[in-house]
C-alpha positions as CSV (number, residue, x, y, z in Angstrom):
1,M,0.0,0.0,0.0
2,P,1.5,3.4,-1.0
3,T,2.5,5.7,1.8
4,L,4.0,9.2,2.1
5,K,6.3,10.1,5.0
6,V,6.8,13.8,5.8
7,V,9.9,14.5,8.0
8,P,11.2,18.0,8.9
9,L,15.0,18.0,9.5
10,G,15.0,21.7,10.2
11,G,12.9,24.9,10.4
12,L,10.3,23.7,13.0
13,G,10.7,25.2,16.4
14,E,13.2,27.8,15.1
15,I,13.5,30.5,12.5
16,G,15.9,29.3,9.8
17,L,17.4,25.9,9.0
18,N,14.5,25.0,6.7
19,M,14.6,21.4,5.3
20,M,11.6,19.2,4.7
21,V,11.8,15.5,3.5
22,Y,9.0,13.9,1.5
23,E,9.5,10.1,1.3
24,T,7.7,7.2,-0.4
25,A,8.8,3.6,-0.5
26,G,11.1,4.2,-3.4
27,D,11.9,7.9,-3.6
28,I,12.8,11.0,-1.6
29,I,12.6,14.7,-2.4
30,V,14.0,17.4,-0.2
31,V,12.3,20.8,-0.1
32,D,14.7,23.6,0.8
33,C,18.1,23.3,2.5
34,G,18.7,26.4,4.7
35,L,21.1,27.6,7.3
36,M,20.5,29.5,10.6
37,F,22.7,32.2,11.9
38,P,24.1,31.5,15.4
39,E,22.2,32.3,18.6
40,D,23.8,34.2,21.4
41,Y,25.1,31.1,23.2
42,M,26.9,29.7,20.1
43,L,30.2,31.5,20.8
44,G,32.5,31.7,17.8
45,I,30.1,29.9,15.5
46,D,29.6,31.4,12.0
47,M,26.5,29.5,11.0
48,V,24.4,26.4,11.7
49,I,23.3,23.8,9.1
50,P,21.0,20.8,9.4
51,D,22.4,17.4,10.2
52,I,21.7,15.2,7.2
53,N,22.6,11.8,8.5
54,Y,19.1,10.6,7.9
55,L,19.4,11.5,4.2
56,Y,22.9,10.2,3.9
57,E,21.7,6.7,4.9
58,K,19.1,6.9,2.1
59,K,21.0,8.9,-0.5
60,D,20.3,6.4,-3.3
61,K,16.6,7.2,-2.9
62,I,17.0,11.0,-3.2
63,K,15.7,12.4,-6.5
64,G,16.6,16.0,-5.9
65,I,16.6,19.1,-3.7
66,V,13.7,21.5,-4.6
67,L,14.2,25.1,-3.5
68,T,11.3,27.5,-2.9
69,H,13.3,30.8,-3.0
70,G,16.8,32.2,-2.6
71,H,16.9,33.3,1.0
72,E,19.8,32.0,3.2
73,D,17.4,30.2,5.5
74,H,16.2,28.1,2.5
75,I,19.4,27.7,0.3
76,G,22.3,28.6,2.6
77,A,23.2,25.0,3.5
78,V,23.1,23.7,-0.1
79,P,26.9,24.1,-0.7
80,Y,27.6,22.0,2.4
81,V,25.1,19.3,1.6
82,L,26.3,19.0,-2.0
83,R,29.7,18.0,-0.7
84,E,28.1,14.9,0.8
85,L,25.2,14.2,-1.5
86,N,25.5,14.2,-5.3
87,V,21.9,15.0,-6.1
88,P,20.3,17.4,-8.6
89,V,18.9,20.8,-7.5
90,F,15.8,22.4,-8.8
91,G,14.7,26.0,-8.4
92,T,13.6,29.1,-10.2
93,P,16.2,31.0,-12.3
94,F,16.9,33.7,-9.8
95,T,17.1,31.2,-6.9
96,L,19.7,29.1,-8.8
97,G,21.5,32.2,-9.9
98,I,22.1,33.2,-6.3
99,L,23.0,29.6,-5.5
100,E,25.6,29.5,-8.2
101,E,27.3,32.6,-6.6
102,K,27.3,30.8,-3.2
103,L,28.9,27.8,-4.8
104,K,31.7,30.0,-6.1
105,E,32.2,31.5,-2.6
106,H,32.7,27.9,-1.4
107,D,35.1,27.1,-4.3
108,L,32.6,24.6,-5.7
109,P,31.9,24.5,-9.4
110,A,28.3,25.1,-10.5
111,K,27.1,21.5,-10.8
112,P,25.6,20.3,-14.1
113,G,22.7,18.9,-12.1
114,M,21.1,22.3,-11.4
115,F,17.9,22.7,-13.3
116,A,16.0,26.0,-13.6
117,V,12.2,25.8,-13.5
118,K,10.1,28.8,-14.2
119,R,7.1,29.7,-12.0
120,G,4.2,27.8,-13.4
121,G,6.4,25.0,-14.6
122,K,6.2,21.3,-13.6
123,I,8.7,18.6,-13.1
124,T,8.5,14.9,-12.2
125,L,11.0,13.4,-9.7
126,G,10.3,9.7,-9.2
127,D,7.0,9.3,-7.4
128,F,6.5,13.1,-7.2
129,D,4.9,15.5,-9.7
130,I,5.8,19.0,-8.6
131,E,4.2,22.3,-9.8
132,F,5.9,25.6,-9.1
133,I,3.2,28.1,-8.2
134,R,4.0,31.8,-8.1
135,V,3.9,33.5,-4.6
136,A,4.8,37.0,-3.5
137,H,7.6,37.3,-0.9
138,S,10.4,39.7,0.0
139,I,12.6,38.1,-2.7
140,I,11.7,37.7,-6.3
141,D,11.0,34.4,-8.0
142,G,9.6,32.7,-5.0
143,V,7.3,29.6,-5.3
144,C,4.8,27.5,-3.5
145,L,5.0,23.8,-4.4
146,A,2.0,21.6,-5.3
147,I,3.4,18.1,-4.9
148,K,1.4,15.3,-6.3
149,T,2.2,12.1,-4.5
150,P,0.9,8.5,-4.7
151,V,-1.4,9.3,-1.7
152,G,-2.6,12.8,-2.6
153,V,-1.6,16.4,-3.2
154,I,0.6,18.3,-0.7
155,I,0.8,22.1,-0.8
156,H,4.1,23.4,0.6
157,T,3.8,27.2,0.7
158,G,7.4,28.2,1.2
159,D,7.5,31.8,2.4
160,F,4.6,33.9,1.1
161,K,2.3,36.8,1.4
162,L,-0.9,37.6,-0.5
163,D,-0.1,41.2,-1.6
164,Q,-2.3,41.8,-4.6
165,S,-1.0,45.3,-5.2
166,L,2.0,43.8,-7.0
167,E,2.3,43.4,-10.7
168,Q,0.6,40.3,-12.0
169,N,3.9,38.5,-12.6
170,E,4.9,39.0,-9.0
171,A,1.6,38.5,-7.1
172,T,0.6,35.2,-5.5
173,D,-1.3,33.0,-8.0
174,F,-4.6,32.6,-6.3
175,N,-6.0,30.7,-9.3
176,R,-3.6,27.8,-9.1
177,L,-4.0,27.5,-5.3
178,A,-7.8,27.5,-5.7
179,Y,-7.6,25.0,-8.5
180,H,-5.8,22.5,-6.3
181,G,-8.2,23.3,-3.5
182,D,-11.1,22.4,-5.7
183,K,-9.4,19.2,-7.0
184,G,-8.6,18.1,-3.4
185,V,-5.5,18.8,-1.2
186,L,-4.5,16.1,1.2
187,A,-2.3,18.4,3.4
188,L,-1.2,22.0,3.6
189,L,2.2,22.9,5.1
190,S,2.1,26.6,5.6
191,D,4.5,29.4,6.7
192,S,3.8,30.4,10.3
193,T,6.2,33.3,10.7
194,N,3.7,36.2,11.0
195,V,0.8,34.2,12.6
196,E,0.9,36.6,15.6
197,R,0.2,39.6,13.4
198,D,-3.5,40.5,13.0
199,G,-5.0,41.6,9.7
200,F,-3.1,41.7,6.4
201,T,0.6,42.4,5.7
202,I,1.1,46.0,4.6
203,S,1.2,46.5,0.8
204,E,4.3,47.3,-1.1
205,R,2.5,50.2,-2.6
206,D,2.1,51.8,0.8
207,I,5.8,51.5,1.4
208,Q,6.5,53.1,-1.9
209,K,4.3,56.1,-1.0
210,T,6.3,56.5,2.3
211,F,9.6,56.5,0.3
212,R,8.3,59.0,-2.2
213,N,7.4,61.4,0.6
214,I,10.9,61.0,2.1
215,F,12.6,61.6,-1.2
216,R,10.4,64.7,-1.7
217,D,10.9,66.2,1.8
218,H,14.5,65.5,2.6
219,Q,17.0,67.9,1.2
220,G,20.2,66.0,2.2
221,R,21.8,62.7,1.4
222,I,19.7,59.5,1.8
223,I,21.4,56.3,2.9
224,I,19.1,53.2,2.8
225,A,20.1,49.8,4.3
226,L,18.1,46.9,3.1
227,F,18.2,43.1,2.5
228,A,20.3,42.6,-0.6
229,S,17.9,39.9,-1.8
230,N,14.9,42.4,-1.9
231,I,15.2,43.1,-5.6
232,H,11.6,44.5,-5.7
233,R,12.5,47.1,-3.1
234,I,15.8,48.0,-4.9
235,S,13.8,48.4,-8.1
236,Q,11.4,50.7,-6.4
237,L,14.2,52.9,-5.0
238,L,15.9,53.0,-8.4
239,E,12.7,54.3,-9.9
240,L,12.4,57.0,-7.2
241,A,16.1,58.0,-7.7
242,R,15.5,58.6,-11.4
243,E,12.2,60.5,-10.6
244,F,14.0,62.8,-8.2
245,G,17.2,63.1,-10.1
246,K,19.5,61.3,-7.8
247,K,22.7,59.3,-8.4
248,V,22.9,55.9,-6.8
249,L,25.8,54.1,-5.1
250,F,25.7,50.4,-4.2
251,S,27.8,49.5,-1.1
252,G,28.1,46.0,0.1
253,R,29.3,42.7,-1.5
254,S,26.0,40.8,-1.1
255,L,24.1,43.8,-2.7
256,M,26.5,43.7,-5.7
257,T,26.0,39.9,-6.0
258,Y,22.2,39.9,-5.9
259,T,21.8,42.9,-8.2
260,K,24.3,41.4,-10.7
261,V,22.3,38.1,-10.8
262,A,18.9,39.9,-11.1
263,R,20.2,42.1,-13.9
264,R,21.7,39.2,-15.8
265,L,18.4,37.3,-15.7
266,G,16.4,40.3,-16.6
267,Y,14.7,40.8,-13.2
268,L,16.2,44.3,-12.6
269,N,16.5,47.3,-14.9
270,L,19.7,49.0,-13.7
271,P,20.1,52.3,-15.7
272,E,23.8,52.9,-16.1
273,D,23.4,56.7,-16.2
274,I,22.4,57.0,-12.5
275,L,25.0,54.6,-11.0
276,I,28.2,56.0,-9.6
277,D,31.4,54.5,-8.0
278,E,32.5,55.2,-4.4
279,E,35.5,57.3,-5.6
280,T,33.2,59.8,-7.2
281,L,31.1,60.6,-4.1
282,P,32.9,63.9,-3.3
283,Y,31.9,65.3,-6.8
284,F,28.2,65.3,-6.0
285,K,26.0,67.5,-3.8
286,P,24.4,65.6,-0.8
287,E,20.9,66.1,-2.1
288,E,21.9,64.4,-5.4
289,L,22.9,61.1,-3.7
290,L,21.1,57.9,-2.8
291,I,23.3,55.2,-1.2
292,L,22.0,51.7,-0.9
293,T,23.9,49.4,1.5
294,T,23.7,46.3,3.6
295,G,23.9,45.5,7.3
296,T,20.3,45.9,8.5
297,Q,20.9,43.3,11.2
298,G,23.9,44.8,12.8
299,E,26.4,42.4,11.2
300,A,29.9,43.4,12.5
301,M,31.7,43.7,9.1
302,S,28.8,45.0,7.0
303,A,29.0,48.2,5.2
304,L,26.4,50.0,7.5
305,S,28.3,48.8,10.6
306,R,31.5,50.3,9.3
307,I,29.8,53.5,8.2
308,S,28.3,53.9,11.7
309,I,31.7,53.8,13.4
310,D,33.4,56.0,10.7
311,D,35.5,53.0,9.5
312,H,34.3,53.1,5.8
313,K,36.9,54.3,3.4
314,Y,34.5,56.4,1.3
315,I,31.2,56.9,3.1
316,K,31.3,59.2,6.1
317,I,28.2,60.2,8.0
318,Q,27.3,63.9,7.5
319,N,25.1,66.2,9.6
320,N,22.2,66.3,7.2
321,D,22.2,62.6,6.2
322,L,19.0,60.6,6.6
323,V,19.7,56.9,7.2
324,L,16.8,54.4,6.7
325,L,16.9,50.8,7.9
326,S,14.3,49.2,5.6
327,S,14.0,45.9,7.3
328,K,12.5,44.2,10.4
329,F,14.5,43.5,13.5
330,I,15.2,39.8,13.4
331,P,14.9,38.4,17.0
332,G,18.4,38.1,18.6
333,N,19.8,41.0,16.6
334,E,18.2,43.9,18.5
335,K,21.2,44.9,20.5
336,A,23.5,45.0,17.5
337,I,21.0,47.0,15.5
338,A,20.5,49.4,18.3
339,K,24.2,49.9,18.6
340,I,24.4,50.9,14.9
341,I,21.5,53.3,15.3
342,N,23.0,55.0,18.3
343,N,26.4,55.3,16.6
344,I,24.7,57.0,13.6
345,Y,22.9,59.4,15.8
346,K,26.2,60.3,17.5
347,R,27.6,61.3,14.1
348,G,24.7,63.8,13.5
349,A,22.4,61.9,11.1
350,E,18.7,61.2,11.4
351,V,17.6,57.5,11.5
352,Y,14.3,56.0,10.5
353,Y,13.6,52.3,11.3
354,E,10.7,50.0,11.4
355,K,9.6,50.8,15.0
356,I,9.2,54.6,14.3
357,S,8.4,54.7,10.5
358,E,6.7,52.4,8.0
359,I,9.7,51.9,5.8
360,H,9.6,48.1,5.6
361,V,6.9,45.6,4.8
362,S,7.2,41.9,5.8
363,G,7.5,39.2,3.2
364,H,5.3,36.9,5.3
365,A,1.6,36.5,5.5
366,S,-0.3,37.9,8.5
367,K,-3.2,36.2,10.2
368,E,-5.9,37.0,7.7
369,E,-3.8,35.9,4.8
370,L,-3.0,32.6,6.5
371,K,-6.7,32.0,6.9
372,L,-7.2,32.8,3.2
373,M,-4.5,30.3,2.2
374,I,-6.3,27.5,4.2
375,N,-9.6,28.5,2.6
376,L,-8.2,28.5,-0.9
377,T,-6.5,25.1,-0.6
378,K,-9.1,23.4,1.6
379,P,-6.7,20.8,3.0
380,K,-7.9,17.7,4.8
381,Y,-4.7,17.9,7.0
382,F,-2.7,20.8,8.2
383,I,0.9,21.1,9.3
384,P,2.2,24.5,10.4
385,I,5.9,25.0,9.4
386,H,8.6,27.7,9.4
387,G,8.5,29.2,12.9
388,E,9.3,28.8,16.6
389,L,7.0,26.5,18.6
390,R,4.8,29.5,19.7
391,H,4.2,30.3,16.0
392,L,3.3,26.7,15.1
393,Y,0.8,26.4,18.0
394,Q,-0.8,29.8,17.2
395,H,-1.1,28.6,13.6
396,K,-2.7,25.4,14.8
397,K,-5.3,27.4,16.8
398,L,-6.0,29.5,13.7
399,A,-6.6,26.5,11.5
400,W,-8.8,24.9,14.2
401,D,-10.9,28.2,14.4
402,I,-11.7,28.1,10.7
403,G,-12.8,24.5,10.6
404,I,-9.8,22.1,10.3
405,A,-10.6,19.2,12.6
406,P,-8.1,19.1,15.6
407,K,-7.2,15.5,15.0
408,N,-6.1,16.5,11.4
409,I,-3.6,19.1,12.6
410,F,-0.1,18.0,13.4
411,V,2.4,20.2,15.2
412,L,5.8,18.7,14.5
413,E,9.3,19.3,15.8
414,N,12.5,18.5,13.9
415,G,12.8,14.8,13.4
416,G,9.1,14.2,14.0
417,S,7.2,12.6,11.1
418,V,3.7,12.1,9.8
419,I,2.7,9.1,7.6
420,F,-0.1,9.4,5.1
421,D,-1.8,6.3,3.6
422,E,-3.5,5.9,0.2
423,D,-6.9,5.9,2.0
424,E,-6.1,9.5,3.2
425,T,-5.5,8.5,6.8
426,A,-2.6,10.0,8.7
427,K,-0.7,9.1,11.8
428,I,2.4,10.2,13.7
429,G,5.4,8.2,12.7
430,K,8.6,7.3,14.6
431,K,11.0,10.1,15.4
432,V,14.1,10.1,13.2
433,F,17.5,11.5,14.0
434,S,17.9,15.3,13.4
435,G,20.2,17.8,14.7
436,R,22.4,20.8,14.1
437,I,25.9,21.0,12.7
438,F,28.0,24.1,13.7
439,V,30.2,25.7,11.1
440,D,33.2,27.5,12.7
441,G,35.6,29.0,10.1
442,K,36.5,26.1,7.8
443,G,35.6,23.5,10.4
444,I,32.3,21.8,9.8
445,G,30.9,19.7,12.6
446,D,34.1,19.8,14.7
447,V,32.4,21.9,17.3
448,G,29.7,20.3,19.4
449,A,27.7,21.2,22.5
450,G,30.6,20.3,24.8
451,V,32.9,22.7,23.1
452,L,30.3,25.5,23.2
453,K,29.8,24.8,26.9
454,E,33.6,25.1,27.5
455,R,33.6,28.4,25.5
456,A,30.8,29.8,27.5
457,H,32.6,28.8,30.7
458,L,35.8,30.4,29.6
459,S,34.0,33.6,28.5
460,E,32.3,33.9,31.9
461,N,35.1,32.7,34.2
462,G,38.4,33.0,32.5
463,M,41.3,30.5,33.1
464,I,44.4,29.8,35.1
465,I,47.4,27.9,33.8
466,V,49.8,26.3,36.2
467,M,53.2,25.5,34.6
468,L,55.8,23.2,36.2
469,V,59.0,21.6,35.0
470,V,60.1,18.6,37.1
471,D,62.9,16.0,37.2
472,S,61.4,12.7,36.0
473,K,63.8,10.6,38.2
474,T,63.8,12.6,41.5
475,S,60.4,14.3,41.1
476,N,62.1,17.6,42.2
477,I,60.9,20.9,40.8
478,I,63.3,22.3,38.2
479,S,61.2,25.4,37.2
480,G,58.0,26.9,38.5
481,P,55.3,26.8,39.5
482,E,54.5,29.6,37.1
483,I,50.9,30.7,37.3
484,I,49.3,32.6,34.3
485,S,45.8,34.1,34.4
486,K,43.6,35.0,31.4
487,G,40.2,36.7,31.7
488,F,40.1,36.0,35.5
489,V,41.2,39.0,37.6
490,F,43.2,42.2,37.3
491,E,47.0,41.6,37.2
492,D,47.6,43.8,40.3
493,Y,45.2,41.8,42.4
494,F,46.6,38.6,41.0
495,K,50.0,39.3,42.5
496,D,48.7,38.7,46.0
497,L,46.5,35.8,45.0
498,Y,49.5,34.2,43.1
499,K,51.4,33.7,46.4
500,V,48.5,31.7,47.9
501,L,48.0,29.6,44.8
502,N,51.7,29.0,44.4
503,D,51.8,27.7,48.0
504,L,48.8,25.4,47.3
505,V,50.5,23.9,44.3
506,L,53.7,23.3,46.3
507,D,51.8,21.7,49.1
508,V,50.2,19.2,46.7
509,I,53.5,18.3,45.2
510,K,55.2,17.9,48.6
511,S,52.4,15.6,49.8
512,N,52.9,13.4,46.8
513,Q,56.7,13.3,46.8
514,E,56.6,10.7,49.5
515,D,55.5,8.1,47.0
516,E,58.3,6.3,45.3
517,N,56.5,6.4,41.9
518,M,55.2,9.8,41.4
519,D,51.8,9.8,39.6
520,W,51.8,13.1,37.8
521,V,48.3,12.6,36.3
522,K,47.0,12.3,39.9
523,V,49.1,15.3,40.9
524,K,47.4,17.4,38.1
525,D,44.0,16.4,39.3
526,E,44.9,17.3,42.9
527,I,46.3,20.7,41.9
528,R,43.1,21.4,39.9
529,R,40.9,20.4,42.9
530,A,42.9,22.4,45.4
531,L,42.9,25.6,43.4
532,K,39.2,25.2,42.5
533,R,38.2,24.6,46.1
534,Y,40.1,27.6,47.3
535,L,38.9,30.1,44.6
536,N,35.3,28.9,44.9
537,K,35.4,29.4,48.7
538,T,37.3,32.7,48.9
539,I,36.2,34.7,45.9
540,D,33.3,32.6,44.5
541,R,35.0,32.2,41.1
542,R,35.2,29.1,38.9
543,P,37.9,29.6,36.3
544,F,39.2,26.8,34.1
545,I,42.4,25.4,35.7
546,F,45.0,23.8,33.5
547,P,48.0,22.2,35.2
548,M,50.8,21.6,32.7
549,I,53.7,19.5,34.1
550,T,56.7,18.8,31.9
551,E,59.0,15.9,32.9
552,I,62.6,16.0,31.8
């Protein structure tokens, strides 16, 4: 009897790391393959990718990776996964164009198994017939997937909103969604990011009006930081720059990359006569300039961050500048963003951001749009995806309120599974292995929870190194003990503390020298315990203690 197993390996219970597995007896497809940027406790980690052990064990069944759009949380892990799995990748032209640039950054050649599918197109991968349905989002060329399986049709929305103010070739295709709803949808897997927001997501046209008013009223230079992937927003700003007679400067590597791909594929009209280079900035009056840059989330090395601390070679904040952060504050980045805003204010510029001005619109559907998606597709089963647990549970309540039977709603966590049968019954399956792999520099997976715990301990408590050189025959001390402190206490205070710790080390060694066969491993442990006990009791500190004993 045919069955379909749905397994999330990332993206449920978190924002980012999106990866969904659809599995039949003979075939597997993977929808999206994203990364997640590190959380506060992940000290030193550059990014996080999904653990694909479950897929690796079944790699011969995998027919391909299908991408819904080109954001990092949906395609960022592809370069890492392709090192392990030699499988084809399918996506819209812009999505694959961005992916090709990412592969170059990883010194990986663009693989011949990358296949562009236009929105509205269809492909067959083993047991799966997949239709790419156009949806609006904050990046162009995004799609929702209608996946025809042996047991029924699955709608996987990807990230979407239902903004009908966009041009027809960018607006969400209601007709195709309603078509599948009329034909019969077994299950809807829907984006939950903005389920806590009432009403409808603000229209792009409303944002354009806000920008036009700003361009009209402000007489100085305008600097706008935005997501490099938001080609629609960039296009809007270029139109306004032409309308108001401004020259445009792009600053930021990712901005250059995304606009280059969009231009090459015909998604962006980039008029050469209004673009300028950084070196020519001094030759234009402030009111003639629009600067587009990156760094809306406070990234330390971004162009906006360097501008805010006066560390940019060409762009220096001026008194009459207006800086706009055209983006939302992603949870976890608030402090870094606030720091940039404060630094810009210190240098005399005015700053507009989401909390005080409507200069950004989300790419995700709000509550009423999520209801409409359910009503259009009329699914028998519902699985909320793409969000933290609170988002998933709120989306569950919403689906329940508009008529989906509670027993037909499944809130999954990563590694959980749902199995659908050909008679359209569904049940929770066995949990499979899922996890996170930390990327630290060029190291992939060589940092685990234990290392992060040690890093946190070091960052909070510092360390003490005890160095000794001893005679291996007589066990007498030749040199030391030398005690070095890092991140523990001020050096002046440590001078007095050093004497006490030095005496404790000597006492431990003296008590062990009575043994004929000195056990230096045991001595190290005793030194560690003696110093730990003293420091904990006297100053309530718990530094890492590293005894290093060299025998000669």
